[in-house]
N, C-alpha and C positions, 0 to 999 in steps of 0.2 A: 341293310342299306333302311334309310327312312325317307319318304317323299312324298308329297301330295296327299297327307294324311295315312299313307299307307307304309306299313314294314315289308322289307322284302326278305326272305329267309333263303337262301341254298340248301336244302335238305338232304341227306343221304338216304333215299328208301327203296325198299323192292330190288336192290341189287344195281342202284345208280345215283346221281345226282338230281334231282327237280328243284324248281322254285316254287314257293307259296307267297303268297302277300295276304294280310290281313290288317286289322286295324292297328293304328300306331300302337307298340310294345316294346318293351325294354326285353332285347334278346342279344347275349354276346356270343361271339365263334365258340364253339364247344359244347354249347346247350343242347340237352337234350329237349325236344318240343313235340306237342301234339297240337293237334288241329279240330276246329269244328267244322262241318259243313264244307262248303265248295263247288264251284263252279269253273270248269277247264275253259281257258282261253288260248287261243291260237294266234300268232304273230300279234304281239300285244306290244305296242310301244309307249314305255312309260316317260311322258315328258320331262317329269320331275328328275328322273335317272338319267335323260337323253340314251335310253338303251332299249333295244328292241328282244324280248324273248318269243323265242319260238313256240315254248307253251310255259305257260304260268298256272297255277291254281288259287283261284282266289277265294280265301277261307273266311268264314265268319268271326272266328279268334283263333289266337295262339297262343298256347299258354306253355308251362313248363310241365314236362311229362312226369308222372307220379311214378 
C-alpha cells in the first residue's frame, strides 16, 4: 500500500510476517525485496492508511532482491 509518501510492505522474514515502510516504490504482491537501514516504530498510526501498526520498520529504501 502507498500513502503519505511511503510504501508499506508486509514481508515474511525470520519465520513470521512483519511490516516495513520506505520511500514510495513499486512493489507487487509476491515480489521478493530487500531493504536498507531501518528504525523500528511501535504503536505507529498511519493517517494516510487510517491504520495502526503494533510495530513497523521504517527503512531508507526498498529494492527488488538480487
